[in-house]
N, C-alpha and C positions, 0 to 999 in steps of 0.2 A: 560594554554593547553586545561585544560576539559570542558572549553567554550566552545573553538571553538570546538570540541567534541559535546559537546551537542547540539550547535549552529547546526551543519552540519546534526546531527541526527536529528531536527527536520526538518531542508527543507530538509532532502531527503522523510522523512516519511508528508507531506507534498506534495511534490509534486509524490509521492506511494499515496496515497491517491486522490488528484487532477485525478491522472490517472483512476482511480477504477469509482473515479464519472462520468469522460468525457466517459470511455466504456458505463457505465450505458445509460447515456445518448444518447449516440448515437447507442445503440441496441434500443430503445422502439422508436427512430424518424427515424430511419432508417439511418442515419448518415456514408457513407462511405469517410472519410479525410486523409490527410496523417499524421494529428494528431492523429488520432484511429493506426495506424498502429506503431507512434514511442509510445501509450502509454499502447499497445502488447507488445512490445517488452521491454519496462523498466518493467513491470509486469514480463513478462519472465525472465528476467534478476534476479529480485528481488524472484524470485521465487527458483530460483537456488539454488542461496545465502544463502537463506535458508534450501532449504532442502542438500545443499555439510554441512552447521554449524548445521548440528539438530535440523534444525526449533526453532533456538536462535541464534537472531542477531549477528552478528558478530562484530559490533561497543559493545555490551553491554558485551562479553566476553574478547573484549580490556582493555574497562573500567575493567573491575572485576581484571583483571590481571595489572593493573599500579594500582587500587587502591584498595579501598576496594570493596569488592563487595557488599556491600549496597549501593554505590558510585547511585547516578543519573547516565542515559547513554543520558538522551533527559531531554532538559530544558521542560518539563510539572510538573503539581504535579501530585504526587509518585498513588493520582487515577487514572488518566487519565493515566499516561504511562504502568501502570501494565496490560492494556486492550486495547490496539494501537495492537499488532498481533491477537486477537482475532477480533477482530472488522476490520481491513483487509482482515482476512479469511473471513466475513461474508459477506461485500462487496465486492471483488471474486468472491466468489456464486452466490451472486446476478448478478455479473455482466455475469456470465459462461449463470446459467436459462433462463437471458434475450435475449441470443445470439441466446440458441439452441431452448425457444420459443419466438421469436420476437411479440410484438404485431403489430397485422394488424390492423390498419383503417378500419373502416365500414362504408360502400359508406351513405353516406347523402338519407333519405326518401322523 
């Protein structure tokens, strides 16, 4: 059962990072697509979940309660898994900044 939770958590993490990178891409290149709206909604839901759980992943809480608190909750090396939240917050900040301050191409001379 633990391996399924770890694989699911990895899939959710990869999906969320894909959404964040796609948001940055769309902001930089001025794209407006249905997939961008889906990415916004996905990131919003994930942010609300993190907020409700006190900025801790609920899968982490569940794995800690079912197994040992030292048990890995994601199928990644511990050196990577301990920095996922910080990396996601950093990408979210970049996505927000690229939305607020859009890149504008200069006309050719």
